[in-house]
C-alpha positions as CSV (number, residue, x, y, z in Angstrom):
1,M,0.1,0.1,-0.3
2,R,1.3,3.5,-0.8
3,I,0.4,6.4,1.2
4,D,0.9,10.0,0.9
5,V,0.0,13.2,3.4
6,L,-0.2,16.9,2.3
7,T,0.4,18.7,4.5
8,L,2.1,22.3,5.6
9,F,4.0,20.6,8.2
10,P,6.2,17.2,7.1
11,E,8.1,17.2,10.2
12,M,5.2,16.5,12.2
13,F,4.8,12.6,10.9
14,T,8.7,11.9,11.3
15,G,8.4,10.2,14.4
16,V,5.0,8.6,14.2
17,F,6.5,7.2,10.6
18,E,9.3,6.4,11.6
19,T,8.7,4.0,14.8
20,S,6.5,1.5,16.3
21,I,4.0,-0.7,14.2
22,L,4.3,2.0,11.3
23,G,8.1,2.1,11.1
24,K,8.2,-2.0,11.0
25,A,5.5,-1.9,8.5
26,Q,7.6,0.6,6.1
27,D,10.9,-1.7,7.0
28,K,9.1,-5.1,5.5
29,G,7.9,-3.1,2.4
30,I,4.5,-3.7,3.3
31,V,3.5,0.1,3.1
32,S,5.3,3.5,1.7
33,L,4.3,6.3,3.8
34,S,5.3,9.6,2.3
35,T,4.6,13.5,3.2
36,V,4.0,16.1,0.5
37,N,4.6,20.0,1.9
38,F,1.7,21.7,-0.7
39,R,3.6,24.7,0.2
40,D,5.8,23.3,-2.6
41,F,3.1,24.0,-5.0
42,S,1.6,27.1,-4.3
43,G,2.5,28.2,-7.8
44,N,3.1,31.9,-6.8
45,K,6.6,33.7,-6.0
46,H,6.1,34.1,-1.8
47,N,4.7,30.2,-1.3
48,T,1.4,31.5,-0.4
49,V,-1.4,28.5,0.0
50,D,-4.1,30.4,1.9
51,D,-6.3,33.8,1.2
52,M,-8.4,35.8,3.0
53,P,-12.3,34.6,2.0
54,Y,-14.8,36.3,-0.4
55,G,-17.4,37.6,1.2
56,G,-15.8,38.5,4.2
57,G,-15.3,36.8,7.5
58,G,-12.4,36.0,10.0
59,G,-9.7,33.5,9.6
60,M,-7.8,32.4,6.3
61,V,-8.8,29.9,3.3
62,L,-6.6,27.2,1.9
63,K,-6.4,28.1,-1.5
64,A,-7.3,25.5,-4.2
65,E,-4.5,25.7,-6.1
66,P,-1.6,24.4,-4.2
67,I,-3.7,21.3,-2.8
68,F,-4.5,20.5,-6.8
69,N,-0.9,20.8,-8.2
70,A,0.4,18.4,-5.1
71,V,-2.1,16.2,-5.6
72,E,-2.0,16.1,-9.6
73,H,1.7,15.6,-8.9
74,L,1.3,12.7,-7.3
75,L,-0.9,10.8,-9.9
76,E,1.8,11.0,-12.2
77,D,4.4,8.3,-12.6
78,P,7.9,9.3,-13.1
79,S,7.6,9.6,-16.5
80,G,4.9,12.4,-16.2
81,Q,2.1,10.1,-17.5
82,A,-1.1,9.8,-15.3
83,T,-1.1,6.5,-13.4
84,G,-4.7,5.3,-14.3
85,K,-6.5,4.3,-11.2
86,K,-7.6,7.4,-9.1
87,P,-6.8,6.7,-5.2
88,R,-9.2,7.4,-2.6
89,I,-8.4,11.4,-1.4
90,I,-9.4,12.1,1.7
91,L,-9.8,15.1,3.4
92,M,-9.7,15.3,7.5
93,C,-12.3,17.9,8.3
94,P,-14.6,17.8,11.2
95,Q,-17.4,17.7,8.7
96,G,-16.9,14.5,7.3
97,K,-18.1,11.1,8.1
98,P,-17.2,9.7,11.4
99,F,-13.7,7.2,11.1
100,S,-14.9,3.9,12.6
101,Q,-13.3,0.5,12.4
102,D,-15.5,-0.4,9.5
103,V,-14.2,2.8,7.6
104,A,-10.6,1.4,8.4
105,R,-11.0,-2.3,7.2
106,E,-12.3,-0.2,3.8
107,L,-9.3,2.0,3.5
108,A,-6.7,-0.9,4.1
109,A,-8.0,-3.1,0.6
110,E,-7.0,0.3,-1.5
111,S,-3.7,0.1,-2.6
112,H,-3.1,4.2,-2.5
113,L,-4.6,6.5,-0.1
114,I,-3.8,10.3,-0.3
115,F,-4.7,12.2,2.9
116,I,-5.1,16.2,3.0
117,C,-4.5,18.2,5.9
118,G,-5.6,21.4,6.3
119,H,-4.8,24.4,8.5
120,Y,-6.1,27.9,8.8
121,E,-10.1,28.4,8.5
122,G,-10.7,25.9,6.3
123,Y,-10.6,24.8,2.5
124,D,-11.5,26.7,-0.5
125,E,-14.7,24.9,-1.6
126,R,-13.7,23.7,-4.9
127,I,-11.1,20.9,-2.9
128,R,-14.3,19.5,-2.1
129,E,-16.2,19.6,-4.7
130,F,-13.9,18.3,-7.3
131,L,-10.8,16.9,-6.0
132,V,-11.4,14.9,-2.6
133,T,-13.2,11.4,-3.0
134,E,-14.5,11.7,0.8
135,E,-14.0,13.7,4.3
136,L,-13.1,12.1,7.3
137,S,-13.6,13.3,11.0
138,V,-12.3,11.6,14.0
139,G,-14.7,13.3,16.2
140,D,-17.0,16.5,17.1
141,Y,-14.1,18.8,17.7
142,V,-11.9,21.0,16.2
143,L,-8.4,20.9,16.1
144,T,-5.6,23.3,14.8
145,G,-4.7,20.8,11.7
146,G,-5.9,17.7,9.9
147,E,-2.1,16.3,10.8
148,L,-3.2,14.4,14.3
149,P,-6.7,12.9,12.7
150,A,-4.4,11.7,9.3
151,M,-1.8,9.9,11.7
152,V,-4.9,8.5,14.0
153,V,-6.2,7.1,10.7
154,V,-3.5,5.9,8.9
155,D,-2.2,3.9,12.3
156,A,-5.7,2.3,12.1
157,V,-5.7,1.2,8.2
158,V,-1.7,0.0,8.5
159,R,-2.4,-2.2,11.4
160,L,-4.9,-4.2,9.6
161,L,-2.5,-4.9,6.5
162,P,-1.7,-8.6,6.5
163,G,1.7,-9.4,8.0
164,V,1.8,-5.8,9.4
165,L,1.4,-7.1,13.5
166,G,3.3,-9.6,14.9
167,N,-0.1,-11.9,15.1
168,D,-2.6,-11.3,12.5
169,Q,-5.3,-12.1,15.3
170,S,-4.6,-9.6,17.5
171,A,-6.5,-7.4,14.5
172,V,-9.4,-9.6,14.7
173,T,-9.9,-9.3,18.1
174,D,-9.2,-6.1,18.9
175,S,-12.6,-3.4,20.0
176,F,-14.9,-2.8,17.4
177,S,-13.7,-5.3,15.0
178,D,-16.9,-7.6,15.7
179,G,-18.9,-4.7,16.6
180,L,-18.2,-4.9,20.5
181,L,-15.7,-3.6,22.9
182,E,-12.7,-6.3,23.8
183,Y,-12.0,-8.9,26.7
184,P,-9.8,-8.2,29.3
185,H,-6.2,-9.2,29.1
186,Y,-3.6,-10.7,31.9
187,T,-0.7,-12.1,31.8
188,R,2.0,-13.6,34.3
189,P,2.0,-13.6,37.5
190,A,-0.9,-15.4,37.8
191,E,-1.6,-13.7,41.3
192,F,-0.4,-10.0,41.8
193,R,-0.6,-8.2,45.1
194,G,-3.8,-10.5,45.8
195,W,-5.3,-10.0,42.5
196,K,-5.8,-13.9,40.8
197,V,-6.0,-14.5,36.9
198,P,-9.4,-15.7,36.6
199,D,-9.3,-19.4,36.6
200,T,-10.9,-20.0,33.0
201,L,-7.8,-18.7,31.6
202,L,-5.6,-21.0,33.3
203,S,-7.5,-24.2,32.6
204,G,-6.1,-24.9,29.2
205,H,-10.0,-25.2,28.4
206,H,-10.0,-23.7,24.9
207,A,-13.7,-24.1,24.1
208,E,-14.3,-22.3,28.0
209,I,-11.9,-19.5,27.0
210,V,-13.3,-18.7,24.2
211,K,-16.6,-18.5,25.6
212,W,-15.7,-17.1,28.3
213,R,-14.1,-14.3,26.3
214,R,-17.2,-13.5,24.1
215,K,-19.0,-13.3,27.8
216,Q,-16.7,-10.5,28.8
217,S,-16.9,-9.0,25.7
218,L,-20.6,-9.0,26.0
219,E,-20.2,-7.4,29.5
220,R,-18.1,-4.3,28.6
221,T,-19.9,-3.3,25.8
222,L,-23.2,-3.2,28.1
223,V,-21.5,-1.5,30.6
224,R,-19.1,1.0,28.8
225,R,-21.1,1.4,25.2
226,P,-24.5,-0.1,25.5
227,E,-25.3,1.5,21.8
228,L,-22.9,-0.8,20.1
229,L,-25.1,-3.7,21.1
230,E,-27.9,-2.5,19.0
231,Q,-25.8,-3.2,15.9
232,A,-23.7,-6.3,17.0
233,E,-24.2,-9.5,15.2
234,L,-25.0,-11.9,18.1
235,T,-26.0,-15.6,17.8
236,P,-28.9,-16.7,19.7
237,E,-27.1,-18.1,22.9
238,E,-25.1,-14.6,22.8
239,R,-28.2,-12.8,23.2
240,K,-29.4,-15.1,26.1
241,W,-26.6,-14.0,27.8
242,L,-27.0,-10.6,27.5
243,R,-30.7,-10.7,28.4
244,T,-29.5,-12.5,31.8
245,M,-26.7,-10.0,31.9
246,R,-29.1,-7.0,31.5
247,I,-31.4,-8.7,34.7
248,E,-28.8,-8.9,36.8
249,R,-27.0,-5.6,36.4
250,E,-30.7,-4.2,36.9
251,Q,-31.1,-6.3,40.4
252,T,-27.7,-5.1,41.7
253,T,-28.5,-1.2,40.7
254,K,-32.0,-1.3,42.0
255,P,-32.0,1.2,45.2
256,T,-33.1,-0.3,48.4
257,K,-35.8,0.8,50.5
């Protein structure tokens, strides 16, 4: 996979792209991560990439020209010819579609992604209308720029690529991978300061361990993110477990007279 990030601050990505999982993924040749300073494509002697908005108002707006020029540069091969298939061109924006694990899986199936990180008041609307394929948001809040959201999305996507994680099963069991929060984990020692690892995990009984983990995922989701259960795909047995959990929670939280 190839990922390019258009940004005015490429230095922000150096540590993120060169360390931990992302760094290892590049070393393995699984993904190519690069940044492009779109100020280099401003097309004017002052390298200006923003201007005052038509109609007045506070703040500055990113110009269309440097963004279009930078993306078109990325779409050309070394001989200067268009490469053909258009990549997903993603604008990081508070107005975009909420980013989720499902979106991460969808993007992980692509061969080329381009992220556009803005600053200032906003973007020239023609970038939205005629260049990008979609807009993504990482939450209902406003940040200084799109760099941090782009890092979040890139990390979530790359870790899903085959061979990136030491154990590909890790991505399968992550929170939100199946619509539920992940079950709790334990490691050695079996007892720490009087707190013991659940007996089921020490039993060596694989089927019981799988059952215990699924129940824990259901209960944790019920307690922390109950709205996720509305869309979760559950078996009849799991729905029965869930009904029992709800009844038990109602009984334990019912006020005493």
